[in-house]
C-alpha positions as CSV (number, residue, x, y, z in Angstrom):
1,M,4.0,-28.4,-38.2
2,P,6.7,-27.2,-35.9
3,F,7.0,-23.7,-34.7
4,F,9.3,-21.3,-36.6
5,A,10.6,-18.0,-35.6
6,E,10.8,-16.6,-39.1
7,P,7.8,-17.1,-41.5
8,H,10.1,-17.4,-44.6
9,L,12.1,-20.1,-42.9
10,A,8.9,-21.9,-41.9
11,A,7.8,-21.9,-45.5
12,R,11.1,-23.2,-46.8
13,I,11.2,-26.1,-44.3
14,F,7.6,-26.9,-45.1
15,R,8.6,-27.2,-48.7
16,V,11.5,-29.4,-47.7
17,T,9.1,-31.8,-45.9
18,L,6.6,-31.9,-48.7
19,A,9.4,-32.7,-51.2
20,T,10.0,-36.0,-49.5
21,L,6.3,-37.0,-49.7
22,I,5.0,-35.5,-52.9
23,P,6.1,-36.5,-56.5
24,L,8.5,-34.0,-57.9
25,P,6.4,-32.6,-60.8
26,L,3.6,-31.8,-58.3
27,F,6.0,-30.2,-55.8
28,F,7.5,-28.0,-58.5
29,G,4.3,-27.4,-60.2
30,A,4.4,-23.6,-59.7
31,S,7.6,-23.4,-61.7
32,A,6.9,-26.2,-64.2
33,A,6.0,-23.7,-66.9
34,H,9.5,-22.2,-66.6
35,A,11.7,-25.2,-66.0
36,V,11.8,-28.9,-66.3
37,Q,13.8,-31.0,-63.9
38,V,15.9,-33.8,-65.1
39,C,16.8,-36.5,-62.6
40,E,19.3,-39.3,-62.7
41,L,20.3,-42.2,-60.3
42,N,23.4,-44.2,-60.8
43,G,23.8,-42.7,-64.3
44,Q,20.2,-43.7,-65.3
45,S,17.3,-41.3,-66.0
46,V,14.6,-41.6,-63.3
47,S,11.4,-39.8,-62.5
48,P,10.4,-39.4,-58.8
49,A,6.8,-39.2,-60.0
50,N,7.1,-42.7,-61.5
51,G,8.0,-45.2,-58.8
52,S,8.8,-47.9,-61.3
53,T,11.9,-45.9,-62.4
54,T,13.4,-46.0,-58.8
55,A,12.0,-49.4,-57.7
56,G,14.6,-51.5,-56.0
57,K,17.4,-49.0,-56.6
58,T,19.9,-47.6,-54.1
59,G,22.0,-44.5,-54.5
60,L,21.9,-40.7,-54.7
61,M,19.3,-39.2,-57.0
62,R,20.4,-35.9,-58.5
63,C,18.0,-33.5,-60.2
64,K,19.0,-30.5,-62.4
65,D,17.3,-27.7,-64.2
66,G,16.6,-29.1,-67.7
67,T,17.5,-25.9,-69.4
68,T,20.6,-24.6,-67.5
69,G,21.9,-27.9,-66.0
70,E,22.0,-26.2,-62.6
71,L,21.9,-28.7,-59.7
72,Q,18.6,-28.3,-57.7
73,R,18.2,-31.3,-55.6
74,E,19.9,-34.4,-54.2
75,Q,18.2,-37.2,-52.4
76,Q,19.2,-40.6,-51.2
77,V,17.2,-43.7,-52.3
78,Q,17.5,-47.0,-50.5
79,N,16.0,-50.1,-52.2
80,G,13.5,-47.8,-54.0
81,V,12.5,-45.8,-50.9
82,F,13.4,-42.2,-50.6
83,M,15.2,-42.3,-47.3
84,G,18.4,-40.6,-46.0
85,L,20.1,-37.4,-47.1
86,V,18.1,-34.6,-48.8
87,R,19.7,-31.4,-50.2
88,F,18.2,-28.5,-52.0
89,Y,20.2,-25.9,-54.0
90,E,19.4,-22.4,-55.1
91,K,21.4,-21.0,-58.0
92,G,23.9,-23.8,-57.6
93,K,24.5,-23.2,-53.9
94,L,23.4,-25.5,-51.0
95,A,20.3,-23.9,-49.4
96,R,18.8,-26.7,-47.2
97,E,19.7,-30.1,-46.1
98,H,18.2,-32.8,-43.8
99,T,17.6,-36.5,-43.6
100,T,14.4,-38.5,-43.7
101,N,13.3,-41.8,-42.3
102,A,11.5,-44.6,-44.1
103,K,8.1,-42.8,-43.5
104,G,9.4,-39.7,-45.2
105,N,9.6,-37.7,-42.0
106,M,12.5,-35.6,-41.1
107,Q,15.0,-37.4,-38.8
108,G,18.2,-36.1,-37.3
109,R,19.9,-32.8,-38.1
110,A,18.5,-30.2,-40.5
111,R,20.2,-27.0,-41.6
112,E,19.5,-24.0,-43.8
113,F,22.2,-21.8,-45.3
114,S,22.6,-18.3,-46.7
115,P,24.0,-17.8,-50.2
116,A,27.4,-17.2,-48.6
117,G,27.3,-20.6,-46.9
118,Q,26.5,-19.3,-43.4
119,V,24.2,-21.5,-41.3
120,L,20.9,-19.7,-40.8
121,R,19.0,-22.4,-38.9
122,E,19.8,-25.8,-37.4
123,A,17.6,-28.3,-35.7
124,V,17.3,-31.9,-34.8
125,Y,14.2,-33.9,-35.6
126,D,12.7,-37.1,-34.4
127,D,10.2,-38.6,-36.8
128,G,9.2,-35.1,-38.0
129,Q,9.1,-33.5,-34.5
130,E,11.7,-30.9,-33.4
131,R,13.7,-31.9,-30.3
132,G,16.1,-30.1,-28.0
133,L,17.6,-26.7,-29.0
134,V,16.6,-25.2,-32.3
135,R,18.8,-22.3,-33.4
136,S,18.5,-19.6,-36.0
137,F,21.2,-17.1,-36.9
138,Y,21.7,-13.7,-38.6
139,P,23.5,-13.8,-41.9
140,G,26.6,-12.5,-40.1
141,G,26.6,-15.6,-37.9
142,Q,25.2,-14.1,-34.7
143,L,22.6,-16.1,-32.8
144,R,19.2,-14.8,-33.5
145,R,16.9,-17.2,-31.6
146,A,17.1,-20.4,-29.6
147,T,14.0,-22.5,-28.9
148,F,13.8,-25.6,-26.8
149,Y,11.5,-28.4,-27.6
150,P,10.9,-31.3,-25.2
151,N,12.2,-34.8,-26.1
152,T,8.7,-36.3,-26.0
153,G,5.2,-35.3,-27.2
154,T,4.1,-32.8,-29.8
155,G,3.5,-29.8,-27.6
156,P,4.7,-26.2,-28.1
157,E,8.2,-25.0,-27.3
158,R,9.0,-24.8,-23.6
159,A,11.6,-21.9,-23.6
160,V,12.7,-19.3,-26.0
161,V,15.4,-16.6,-26.1
162,E,16.0,-14.0,-28.8
163,F,18.9,-11.6,-29.5
164,T,19.4,-8.5,-31.6
165,E,22.0,-8.4,-34.3
166,R,24.1,-6.5,-31.7
167,G,24.0,-9.5,-29.4
168,Q,21.7,-8.0,-26.9
169,M,18.8,-10.0,-25.5
170,S,15.4,-9.0,-27.0
171,M,13.0,-11.6,-25.7
172,L,13.0,-14.4,-23.0
173,R,10.4,-17.0,-22.2
174,C,11.4,-19.4,-19.4
175,G,10.5,-23.1,-19.1
176,E,9.8,-25.2,-16.1
177,A,13.5,-25.9,-15.7
178,P,16.8,-24.6,-17.2
179,V,17.0,-25.8,-20.8
180,L,18.6,-23.1,-22.9
181,A,22.3,-23.7,-22.0
182,P,24.8,-23.2,-23.6
183,V,23.2,-20.4,-25.6
184,A,21.8,-18.7,-22.5
185,D,22.2,-19.2,-18.8
186,D,18.5,-19.6,-18.1
187,A,19.3,-21.1,-14.6
188,K,20.2,-17.6,-13.6
189,L,18.1,-15.6,-16.0
190,C,14.9,-17.4,-15.0
191,G,15.5,-17.3,-11.3
192,F,16.2,-21.0,-10.7
193,T,19.3,-20.3,-8.5
194,S,19.2,-19.5,-4.8
195,G,19.6,-15.8,-5.4
196,G,15.9,-15.1,-5.6
197,A,14.1,-13.4,-8.5
198,S,16.2,-12.5,-11.6
199,Q,16.4,-9.2,-13.4
200,V,16.7,-9.2,-17.2
201,D,17.0,-6.2,-19.5
202,L,15.6,-6.6,-23.1
203,F,16.6,-4.3,-26.0
204,D,15.4,-3.5,-29.5
205,A,17.4,-3.5,-32.7
206,R,18.7,0.0,-32.0
207,G,20.1,-0.9,-28.6
208,T,17.3,0.9,-26.7
209,L,16.1,-0.6,-23.4
210,R,12.5,-1.8,-24.1
211,S,11.7,-3.9,-21.1
212,R,13.0,-5.3,-17.8
213,V,11.6,-8.6,-16.6
214,S,12.1,-10.7,-13.4
215,Y,11.6,-14.4,-13.1
216,L,11.4,-16.7,-10.1
217,A,11.6,-20.5,-10.6
218,G,10.7,-19.9,-14.3
219,K,7.6,-17.8,-13.6
220,R,7.5,-14.1,-14.5
221,V,6.9,-12.1,-11.4
222,R,7.6,-8.6,-12.8
223,S,7.7,-6.9,-16.2
224,Q,8.3,-3.3,-17.0
225,E,8.1,-1.7,-20.4
226,F,9.7,1.6,-21.4
227,Y,9.1,4.6,-23.8
228,D,11.8,5.8,-26.1
229,N,12.7,8.5,-23.5
230,G,13.4,5.8,-20.9
231,K,10.3,6.5,-18.9
232,P,8.2,3.5,-17.8
233,S,5.1,2.8,-19.9
234,T,3.7,-0.2,-18.1
235,L,4.5,-2.2,-15.0
236,D,3.2,-5.7,-14.3
237,E,4.0,-7.2,-10.9
238,T,2.8,-10.4,-9.1
239,T,3.1,-11.1,-5.4
240,G,1.5,-14.2,-4.0
241,N,-2.0,-14.4,-5.3
242,Q,-2.2,-10.7,-6.3
243,R,-1.2,-9.2,-9.6
244,I,-0.9,-5.4,-10.2
245,E,-0.8,-3.8,-13.6
246,R,0.1,-0.1,-14.0
247,S,0.4,2.1,-17.0
248,F,2.1,5.5,-17.3
249,S,2.2,8.5,-19.5
250,S,5.4,9.3,-21.4
251,E,6.1,11.9,-18.7
252,G,6.1,9.1,-16.1
253,V,2.8,9.9,-14.5
254,K,0.7,6.9,-13.5
255,R,-2.6,6.9,-15.5
256,R,-4.1,3.5,-14.6
257,E,-3.7,0.8,-11.9
258,T,-5.5,-2.6,-11.9
259,V,-5.4,-5.1,-9.1
260,W,-6.2,-8.8,-9.8
261,L,-6.9,-11.7,-7.6
262,L,-5.2,-14.8,-9.1
263,A,-7.3,-17.9,-8.9
264,E,-6.3,-21.4,-10.1
265,R,-7.2,-20.8,-13.7
266,S,-8.3,-17.2,-13.9
267,A,-7.7,-13.7,-12.7
268,I,-10.5,-11.7,-11.0
269,R,-10.3,-7.9,-11.1
270,Q,-10.5,-6.4,-7.6
271,R,-9.8,-2.7,-8.1
272,E,-9.1,-0.3,-11.0
273,Q,-8.1,3.3,-10.7
274,E,-7.8,5.9,-13.4
275,F,-5.6,9.0,-13.0
276,S,-5.5,12.4,-14.6
277,E,-2.5,13.8,-16.4
278,K,-1.4,15.3,-13.1
279,G,-1.8,12.1,-11.3
280,T,-5.0,12.7,-9.3
281,V,-7.6,10.0,-9.1
282,V,-10.5,10.5,-11.5
283,R,-12.2,7.1,-11.1
284,D,-12.0,4.3,-8.6
285,Q,-13.8,0.9,-9.1
286,R,-13.9,-2.1,-6.8
287,W,-15.2,-5.6,-7.1
288,T,-15.9,-8.5,-4.7
289,P,-13.6,-11.6,-4.6
290,A,-16.2,-13.2,-6.8
291,G,-15.9,-10.5,-9.4
292,E,-19.2,-8.7,-8.7
293,P,-19.1,-4.8,-8.8
294,L,-18.9,-3.3,-5.3
295,R,-18.6,0.4,-5.9
296,D,-17.7,2.9,-8.6
297,D,-16.5,6.4,-7.7
298,S,-15.5,9.2,-10.0
299,F,-13.9,12.6,-9.2
300,Y,-13.5,16.1,-10.6
301,L,-9.9,17.3,-11.3
302,N,-10.3,19.6,-8.2
303,G,-10.6,16.5,-6.1
304,Q,-14.3,16.8,-5.4
305,P,-16.5,13.7,-6.0
306,R,-18.3,13.6,-9.3
307,S,-20.4,10.4,-8.7
308,K,-20.6,7.5,-6.3
309,A,-22.2,4.1,-7.0
310,V,-22.6,1.5,-4.3
311,Y,-23.8,-2.0,-5.0
312,S,-25.6,-4.4,-2.7
313,G,-27.7,-7.5,-2.7
314,A,-27.3,-10.5,-4.9
315,G,-28.8,-12.1,-8.1
316,N,-32.0,-10.5,-9.5
317,A,-32.4,-8.5,-6.3
318,R,-29.0,-6.8,-6.7
319,T,-29.2,-3.0,-6.6
320,V,-26.9,0.0,-7.1
321,E,-27.4,3.4,-5.4
322,V,-26.0,6.3,-7.4
323,T,-25.3,9.8,-6.2
324,E,-24.0,12.6,-8.4
325,Y,-22.3,15.8,-7.3
326,Y,-21.5,19.3,-8.4
327,D,-17.8,20.2,-8.5
328,S,-18.4,22.2,-5.3
329,G,-19.1,19.0,-3.5
330,Q,-22.9,19.6,-3.2
331,R,-25.1,16.7,-4.0
332,A,-26.7,17.1,-7.5
333,A,-28.8,13.9,-7.9
334,H,-29.6,10.6,-6.2
335,G,-31.4,7.4,-7.3
336,R,-31.5,3.7,-7.0
337,F,-31.5,1.1,-9.7
338,L,-32.0,-2.7,-10.0
339,A,-28.8,-4.1,-11.4
340,P,-29.3,-7.9,-12.1
341,S,-26.5,-7.8,-14.6
342,R,-23.5,-5.6,-15.3
343,N,-25.0,-4.2,-18.5
344,R,-28.6,-3.6,-17.4
345,Q,-29.9,-1.1,-14.8
346,L,-33.6,-0.4,-14.0
347,P,-34.6,2.7,-12.1
348,I,-36.7,2.0,-9.0
349,G,-38.1,4.0,-6.1
350,T,-37.6,7.8,-5.8
351,H,-35.0,9.7,-7.9
352,Q,-34.2,13.3,-6.9
353,R,-32.3,16.2,-8.4
354,F,-31.0,19.3,-6.4
355,S,-29.7,22.7,-7.1
356,E,-26.2,23.8,-6.1
357,K,-27.7,25.3,-3.0
358,G,-29.2,22.0,-2.0
359,T,-32.8,22.9,-3.0
360,L,-34.9,20.0,-4.3
361,L,-35.7,20.7,-8.0
362,A,-37.2,17.5,-9.3
363,E,-38.4,14.1,-8.1
364,S,-39.5,11.0,-10.1
365,H,-41.1,7.9,-8.7
366,F,-40.6,4.5,-10.5
367,D,-42.5,1.3,-10.0
368,P,-40.7,-2.1,-9.6
369,K,-40.7,-2.5,-13.4
370,G,-38.8,0.7,-13.9
371,R,-41.7,2.8,-15.2
372,V,-42.1,6.4,-14.0
373,T,-45.5,6.9,-12.2
374,R,-45.2,10.4,-10.8
375,E,-43.0,13.5,-11.5
376,R,-42.7,16.7,-9.4
377,A,-40.7,19.9,-10.0
378,W,-39.9,22.9,-7.9
379,D,-38.3,26.3,-8.6
380,E,-35.1,27.6,-6.9
381,N,-37.2,29.0,-4.0
382,G,-38.7,25.6,-3.3
383,D,-42.1,26.4,-4.6
384,L,-43.9,23.4,-6.3
385,Q,-44.3,24.0,-10.1
386,R,-45.6,20.7,-11.3
387,D,-47.0,17.5,-9.9
388,D,-48.0,14.9,-12.5
389,E,-49.2,11.4,-12.5
390,V,-47.6,9.5,-15.4
391,F,-49.2,6.7,-17.3
392,E,-47.8,3.7,-19.2
393,D,-48.4,5.4,-22.6
394,G,-46.5,8.5,-21.5
395,S,-49.5,10.6,-21.0
396,R,-50.0,12.5,-17.7
397,K,-52.3,14.6,-15.6
398,A,-52.2,16.6,-12.4
399,F,-51.7,14.3,-9.5
400,T,-54.6,14.3,-7.0
401,Q,-54.8,12.5,-3.7
């Protein structure tokens, strides 16, 4: 099925296509209990469900509501084959029209109309596939959407432009070359001219600026979204093989920034920073070009470090060394973990915790399997309070040499 901008339009065209392929009583089965269609061809009664009534005949079949006599459908028949013009009516007014080929597929121009006769959609089909520019309109006649479909293949649309009822552009997707003329100058809008990257403003139905995008040779290189107050909400910018995403509060303060390394078919995160409501850094993460975690630092609002995590090694031998801090900047804890995967960390070696004065308060020893084997504790004066050997079942006893 072709792509449609409006769901109700898609449903209506879908019914049009089915009507050329499915016997009439089945097609109108949902309303059969309320109305019976009466069809005639060249003055003779026919039934589209009974091929013998139309066999060998040529002309325009007309179907009416059996109760009201209201015209509902017209369809050309050529030597017994439903081929040519097809029209559907609603309350006596033309609602849709198209032509079909011998296979029953839509061929040539197809249009939809409002009750007032205004064209709501127009397209050209080639054996059931949309080709070239497909346009849809507001009831007042203003262009709503234009979509370009290539002249070969069955792939998705290549370029799209949408407008508000005010006539302001609300969405743009560029193709590999300019294809939207004459409805939009995408040679300029999509940066295909020699003037460098374009700048396009996009608006909502109220006329409020919602985004500002830039294209170069059909590729989007910059996109900025805005809040109702005009402040930027997001900024997405690509330069070379690097892409930077930024998000902002409604007051215009940057809250997050992510840097990506663009590979052939993927994007690898390289750095991500989080910021407080006042714009100070509260977290800073970095990754290797291969996407492995490199370090993860967090900060208090006063600017002092909260924690630092430094990764090293590779594969199952990969480790992370973690240090925690008091808001005074004094070290609070330190330990090392095996980090064979991003979601699993295993404590190893010696882990220590300190007082704000720097006095060692506690120490735990872990074996290579992450099991604690010894725990010691000191008071604020540095006097040893406890020294226990810890066993696999969690029991313990005083450690002896």
